[in-house]
N, C-alpha and C positions, 0 to 999 in steps of 0.2 A: 504494500500499500504506499503510495507516494504522499509524502508530507507536503505542506505548503511550501517550504523552502526548497525541497527537491523538485517540485513542480515548476517553481520560478526558475531554477537553474536549467531545467530541461527546455523551457520556453526560451530563455536567453541564448542557450546553445544553438537552438533551432533558428533563432533570429540571426545569430552571428554566422551560421552556415549560409543562410539565405543571402545575407549581405555579402559575404565573401564570394558566393557564386554569382551574384549580380554584378559585383565589381570585376571579376574575372571575365564575364561575358562582355562587359562594356569595354575593357581593355582589348580583348580579342577582336571585337567589332570595330574599334576605332584605330588600333595600331596594325592589325593584321589583315583581317578579312576584307576591309575596303580596299586594300592593295593587292589582293589575290586575284588578278586579273585572269580570266579564262576565256577560251573559245568553245562555244557550243556549236555542234555540227548538226544539220538537218538536211534532209533530202525531200524535195517536193516535185512530184511527177505531173508537170503541167505543159511540157513542151510537146510539139507535134511528134509523131512516130518517126523515128530515125534521126531526130534532132541532136546536135552535139550538146553536151552538158554546159551549163552557164554557172560559174562560181560567183555568188553574190555575197559581199561583205556587208552585213547589216550593222551599222554604228548608231547609237543613240545615247542621249543623256550623258554626254561627257562632262558637262558643268565645269569647264576648264578654268582654273585660276592660274596666273603665270608661273607660280612656284612649284606647280604639280609636275616636276620633271619626270618622275617615274612613270606616271600614266601617259604623258606625252610620248615618251620614248617607246613605251610598249605598244601604243597605237601605231606609231611610225613603223615599227618592226613588222606590223602585219602586211604592209605592202610587199615585203620580200617573203614573208613566211607563207601567206595565203595566195599571193598573186592573183588578186580578184579580177574577174572580167568586168565587174559592175559594183559600184558602191551605192548603198541606199542609206541615207542619213535621215533619221526621223526626229531631229531637233533637240532643243535644249543643249546646244553646244557650249554656250557661255555660262560662266559661273562667277564672273568678276568683271569689273569695269575695264580691266586690261586683259580680259580673257582671250581676245583675238591673238595676242602675242603667242601664247601657249598653243592655241588652236592651229596657228600656222606651223609650229614645230611639229605637231602631231600629224597634220595632214599633208604637208608639202610633198612627201614621198608618193602621194596618190595623183599628183598633177598628170593629166593625160589619161588617166583611167576613167571611162565613162561613169557618170554618177547622177543621181537625182537627190533633191533634198526638200524638206519642209521645215518650218519653224515651230518651236515651242515658245512658251511665254517667257522662259529664261533666256531666249534670244532677243527679247525686247526689254525685260526688266531684270536688274540685279537682284541677288538674293538678299533677304532680310530675315532676322530672327523670327521664328514661329514656335509656339507651343506645339510640340509634336503630338500631344494628346488630342489637339483639335482635328487631326485627320480622321479620328474615329467618328466625328460628327458629320463627315461628308466631305466632298471636294473642297479644296482650299479656295479662299477668296482672292480677288485681285489685290496685289500688294499696294498699299496706300503711301508708302514712304520710300519705295525702292528706287534706285537710281536707273535712269533710262539709258540703255546700251546703244552702241553704234551698229544697229541692225543692217543699215545700208552697207557699211564697210564689210561686215561679215558676208553678206549676199554677193558683194562685188568680188571678194576673195573666192567665194565658191564658183561663181560664173566665169570670172576672167582669168584667175590663176589655175583653178582646178578643171575648169571646163564642164562643171556640173549643171544640170537643168533644174530650174526653179519650178517647183510643183505646188506652190501656195495658191490654192483655188484655180489650178491650171491643169492642162493635159498636154503631154509631149510624147514623142515616139522615138525609138532607137532600133536599128537593125544590128544584131550582135550575134556573131558565130552562126550565121544563117538562120536565126530566128527573128521574128518581128514582135517587138515589145511595145506596147502602149501603156503609158502611165497616167494616172490622174490622181490628184492629192488635194488637200485642204490646208488652209492656215490653222493656227492652234485652236483646236475645238474646246480646249479648257477655258479659254476666254470668249468663246462663241464667235470666233472670227472665221469659222468654216462657212462657206457659202454653197450649201448643198443644193440650193435652188439654181445655182449657176452650172452645176456639174453636168447635167445632160447636155446643155448647150456647148460647153467647151470640149466635151467628148465628141460631139457630133461634128463640131468644126474641125477637130483634129482628124477625124476619120474622112472627112471630105477633101482635106488638103494634104494628107500624108503622102510622101513620095511613092510609096509602094502600091498606091492606087493605079499607077500605070503599068504594074506587073501583077495582075490579079492571080496568076498561076502559082504564086508562092504559098508558103504555109499560113494558116490563119493566125492572127496575132494573139499573143498572150496578154491579158489585161491584168495590170498590177495597181492596186490601190495603196496610197502612202499617206499616213496621218501621224501626227505626234501623239495625240491622246486618243485612245481607242474607245470613244464613247459609242454606245449602242446605236445611236441615230446615224453615226458616221459609218459604222460597219455595215448596218443595214442598207444605207444608200449605196455604198461601194458594191455590195452584192447585187442590188437591184440593177445597178449600171454595168454589171457583167464582170466584176472582178474575179480572176481565178485565184489570185493570192494577194493577201494584204499584209503590210508591214507597219508596225507601230512601236511606240515606246512609252514614256511618260510614267508608267507605274512604279518603276524601279523594282519590279517584282515583288513589291511589298516592303522591301529594304531591310526590314527586321522581321523575321519569321520564326515560327515554331517548326523545328525540323520535321518534314514529312507531312505538313499541313498546308492548306491553300493560304494565300496571302491574307494577312489581317486586315490591311487597308489597300486600296488600289487608286485613290485620289481621282476616281471617275466611277461610271456605273457599270463597268465590265464585271462579269462574274468573277469572284476571287480566284477560282480554279483556273481561269484563263488569263491571269494577270501577268504571266510570263510563259514562254515556251511555245511549241507549235501545236495548234488545235484546229478544229474546223468551226467555221462560223456559218450558221444556217439561217436563212431568212426567205420568206415567200417562196418556198420550194426550191430555192438555189443554195448552193454551198460554196464556200471559198476557203482555202487554206489561210490560216491567221497565224502570223509570227509576231509575238510581243517580246521585245528585248527587255531584259531586267536592267540594262543601261550599265554605263561605265563609271559613273560618278555619283556624287551626292552634293547637297548644298554644303557650302563651307560652314554653315551654322548647324548642321547635323551630320558630321563626318563619321558615320557609323553604318555598318552593315552586319547582319547576323543571319546565318543560314541562307544567305542570299548573295553570293559573291558577284562582283561586277563581271560583266561579260560583253564580248562582241559575238556575233553570230555569223557563221558561214552557212548559207542556204544554197545548196546545189540544185538548180533547176534541171530536171532530166525529162526525157520523154516518157510518156505513160498515160494511164487512165486512172484518174483520182477517184472514180466512183466507189471503188472498194476500199479506200484507205481507212 
């Protein structure tokens, strides 16, 4: 039988163990895991029969600050290690007012590699401190005191230096390794800057004017939707407009997770079990592959990850029939 004093000691011991475990988890997430950059590999069968594979490097949520040299060097190394045929960047590249300085170091090796990009809210506004518990109440609100970032300079860098195509509420096309790829994207849906009402028009304009209209004997184009934030309304619209595969970021995969469990928070309305990884998105009797990246960075005010390491994703597009996936 426990006495009052022994019960008190047991409770104090339990609290001490819990506090030590919490401190160890915080140290791991702050000092180790947020810098354990990894590459996730996926295969998506959407190309025409007999088509050559296309290696896509999906980058998202770098949240670059100029002093983050380890992250910048790791991303730059992917140009040599992965040798991508195509880069898809799903936004939130900047994490500081001088973030473009570090972004150039990370992405300069990809100059000349075909690419497309959309913006996230942190490509417009700098980070500011937030209570992390607020994320359990729903998607974060627009920052009220955040610094305005030089979005135009970032976009000029992407377009002029790297040669990437801007998909913010736009549609563009590329012929690559014998396949025809049409892309459509939206500006940051988290701030409701997505113009889904314009999407059918820009897609139709693309299809009427694309160069391969003069060579109709080629393969059918593969349609790729690109968004920063994977809100349901955006994913549904992409599927309605014929997307075969969709790329997104924004969620950080939950950032702090319980091992083996879905994301605790997603900062949007996507189901938690689809907050990262490759899955299928179904809407109106149509289906598209959905790849959501857990991203490569964090806010400088919340530099921690737990059971959710930072990632780049290599998605290999191959020939095949996705109906049975």
